[in-house]
C-alpha positions, 0 to 999 in steps of 0.5 A: 952669548948668542942673541935669540932669533926674535932679538935679531929680527928687525921691525917691519913697517908698512905704510898705511893707505889713506881712505879716499886718497889717490893711491899714494901712501903720503898725503899732501894737503893745505890747511884751508877754511870751509868755502861756506860758513858751514862746511867741511874742512880738509883737516882730518885724514884717516888711514886704513888699518887692514891687519893688526900691528904692534906699533904705529908711527905717524909722520908730519912734514911742513911744506910751506915756505911761510912760517906757521904753527900747525896744531896737530892731533892724532887718534887710534880709532878702534873697531868698537867705535872708541878712540885714543888720542895719541898726539895733541900739540902745536909745531912750528917747523921750518919748511921740509922738516917735521917729526915722527910721532910714536911709535905708539903701541897697540892697545891690548884687547882693542883692534885698530881700524883707522889712524886719524891725523888732524892738522889745523883745528877749529880752536885755532882758525888762524892755522890755515894756508899751510901745506904739509905731508903726512903718512902713517906706518903700522909695524910688527 
């Protein structure tokens, strides 16, 4: 039985661009506390979604030599200012290893504007000092 053209066509994925980055599609960060008592952290990274995709894949890789637990959250952010949490877990991966989260399907009737990755969290202030790499793909 012959396969249909749609069944034969491979999925095409594109790396999304981080907002405010240096142009690299892979973001390298270190989880740090704010310099002052009140201040911004570097825990959040948003990736711009420039067109509709059917699915989203998120990638995390640990870069620290020390063993640590990384609290990880991720959200699909929509053009109507709502969001959907797609990841909420802690990982303790060895250096150079990580995980692909997803693929997460697009939500019918909603348009994704950004994918937000949050590594480290206020609820776990000890999760600082660890280095990691993250990236996001949109797939059709």
